[in-house]
N, C-alpha and C positions, 0 to 999 in steps of 0.2 A: 925114773918116773916120767911119764909122758907130759910134754908141755901142755898147758891149758889152751883151750880154743882162743881165748883172748890174747895169749902170748903169741900163738901162731899167726893170728890175724893182725897183730899189732894194734888191736882195738883199744889198748890202754892209752894210745896216743890220740891227739885231737883229730877227728875225722875231717878231711878236706871236702869242700863242696856241699856240706850238709847245711841247709838253710834253717836258720833259727826262727822260731815262731815268736810272735809278740809276747806270749805268755812266758816263754823261756828267757827272753831278753829281760822281761820284768823281774823274773826270779833271780837272775844273775845280778841285776842292779840292787834288788832288795837285800841280798846277802852282803853286797859291798857297803850298803848304807846302814846295816844293822847297828843301832845304837848300843845294843847289849854286847857287841863284839869287844874282845879285849883291846883290839886296835883295828882301825880301818886301814885299808891299803893306801899306799901313797897316791895322791891326786884322786882320791875316791870320788870327789864331787864331779870332776870332769869325766871320769870313766863312767859313772852312773848316768850322768846327763847324756852321754853319747848313746848308751844302751837304750835309755828310755825314749830318746828322740827317735831312734829307729823303731822302737816298739809302737809308739803312738802314731808314727807315720804309717806303719803297716796296717793298723786298725785303730780307729778312734774309740771303738766300743770296749775299752778296757780301762774302766775308771780308776782302778788301783794304780795303773801305770801313770796316769795323769796326776793323781794325788801324790805319788812318790816324786814325780818330776817337780811338782810344786814345792815339796819339802826341800829338794836339792837347790832349786832356785832361791828359796827363802834363805837358806843357810849361806848361799853365795852372795847375798845382798841384792838379788835381782827380784825385788818385791813385786814389780808390775808383772813380770813373767810368772811369778808364783801365783798371783791372783788369777791370771788367765788359765793356767793349768788346773788350778783347783776348781774354777768354774766349769772347765771341761769335765772334770771328774764328777761334779754334782749334776751335770747335764744328764749323765747316765745312771747316777746313783743319788737321786735328789734327797733322800731321807737318811743319808749316812751321817750320824751325829758327830762322829770324829771329824769328818770332812768339814762340816759346818763350823765346828769349834775352831778348826785350824783357819778356815776362811775368815772368821771373825778376827783372829789374831793378825792375819795379813792385812785386812782392811783397816783395822785400828792403827797398825804400824804406819799406814799411809795417811792417817788422819781422816779417813772416809767414814766419819761417824754416822752420817745419814744413811748411807748404804748398809753399814754394819747394823743399824737399828732394825732394819727389815729382816736381816738374817738372824738377829737376836730373837725376834718374835717367833720366827720359824723354829729355831732351836728350842725355845721355851715350850712351844706347842708339842714338839717331839718328845721332850723330857717331862712334860706335864708340870711345868713350873708356872706359877701365877706371878707374872712380873709386877702386877699392881701391888700385891702384898710385899714384894721385895722393895719396891720403891717407897712404900709407906714406912717400912722398917728402917730404911736408910735415912729418910728424912727425920725420923724420931731421934736418931743419934747424930743429927746435923751433918749427914753425909750427902753429897750431891747424888742425884738420881739420873745422871747422864749415862749414855751408852757405855762408855769406857768403864765407869764405876760398876755398872750392873754386870758387865762381863767379868770384871775382876773379882766380884763377890759371888757370882753364881756359876760362871763357866770359865774359871781361870786356867791358865797354862795350856793353851791349845796345842802348842808345840809338844809339850810333854805327853799329852794324850795321844797325839799322832805317833810319837816315838814308841809309846807303849804298845799301840796297835801294830806298828811296824815290827817290833820285836816278836810279838805273837805270830805275826804272819810269817816271819823268817823261820820261827820254830816249826810251824806247820810245813813249810817248804822242805826243811831239813828232814822232818819225819817222813814225808812222802818219798824223799830221795833214799832214805835208809830202807824203807819198805821196798822200793823199786830195786835197790841194789841187792836185797836179799832174794827177790824173785829172779833177778837176772843171774845171780850166782847159781840158783837151782837150775835154771834153764841152760846155763853153761855146762853144768854137769850132765844134763840130759843130752845135750848135743854130743858131748864126748861119749856118752853111753851108746848112742845110736850111730856114731860115726864108724864106718868100716875099719876094723883093726888092721886088716891086711888085704891087699888085692893081688891076686896072682896074675902077673902080666901075661903069662902064657894063655890065660883064658880070655884075654881081650884081643880083638883084632889088631894086627901090627900097626895099621894106620891110625888107630885110636889110642895107642899106648901113651902118647905124649900128653893125653888128657887125664891120665890116672890121678895126678895130684889135684887137679880141678874137681874130678869126680869125688875124691875122698873129702875134699873141703865142703862141697855143696850137696853131695848125694846122701842126705840124711833121711832115713826111712820114717822117722816119727814126724807126723804132720805138725804137731805143736812146736817141737824143737826146730824143725826146718823153717816154720813160719817165723820164729824168733830170729833165726839167722837171716832170713830175707828182710825182715822189717828193719834190722839195724844196719843193713848194708849201706855203705857210703856210695855216693855217685861215682866215685872212682872205681870202686869194686864192681858196680853195675856195668860201667863202660868196659872194663876188662873182660867181664863174662860175656858181654855181647860180642866183643871182638873175637874171643876164642870160639864161641858157639855160633858161628855163622849159619845161615840157612843150609848151606851144603853140609856142614858138619852135623847139624841136628838131624838132617835127613839120613845121613850115613849111620848115626847112632840108632835111629828108629828102625832102619832096615835090619841092622844087626839084632836088635831086640826082637823083631818079628821072627827072625830065623831061630833065635835061642828059645823063644817061647812056643815054637811050633812043635807040640807034642812032647816037650821035655820040661822038667822043672827048671825054673829060672835060677841061675847061679848067683852067688853073692856079688860077683863082678858085674853081671848084667843088671841086677837090682840097683846097684850103686849108680850106674849110668842112667837108669830109668828115673831115679830120684833126682839126679842132676838135671834132667830135662824138666821135671816137675818144678824144681827150684827156679829154673829159668822162666817158666811160664808164670810162676807166682810173682817174680820180679817185674814182669811185663804188665801184669794186671794191677 
């Protein structure tokens, strides 16, 4: 049985030099922090904090990363940092009810009742709650109507609400990953299907025969399959291909292809090298 493309490329190993996006850093951190997980990794807070710090430094416009960082800070006992991060999240997602609930918890933990009362009014407006009626009901049963009591009775457990939101978010991330994995598996099969099964070295110029393994790897005739191969290429693979396909070598291949196509049907070997040049061009664009 022929080895899969992934096995041949070693693509089941971590790719070197591949820059992670803020979104991917957030997703990695979210999975580490998932409250629904059977167990969290060792030192999960510091690991998540490192990923989220990188992600929020890369772009401030990812409110969910700031919110998750607030959660990690809060559970680490860094309440001031948690407030700063949650305020950053709300700067870009001002009407997120889960975020406001959690911010209320953070503020009340610090004893900032006056500031919390302003956010309480905002959350009440978002939720359609009449605080006046709630205050009246509390006074009727001899309960105080201060901010802490109002939050406790109307919008309790801000951390729990955030953890429920986070678990749902992780479930969506995992679903997208499964979908992507299924698509990738199909494309892997497509790559193998369009990869040349055999190249007759006798039909390749002697000075280009050393490139046959490279041509078989990259010379995929199907545009979609080749495009997938190009998009997943690591920086190391790109550097290697650039090194092998120098200007002189590419010109030599082009000259050979012109001769082959001059009044004759293109051989499988020539087609493979033609698609190799196409892959190189697609990597450069």
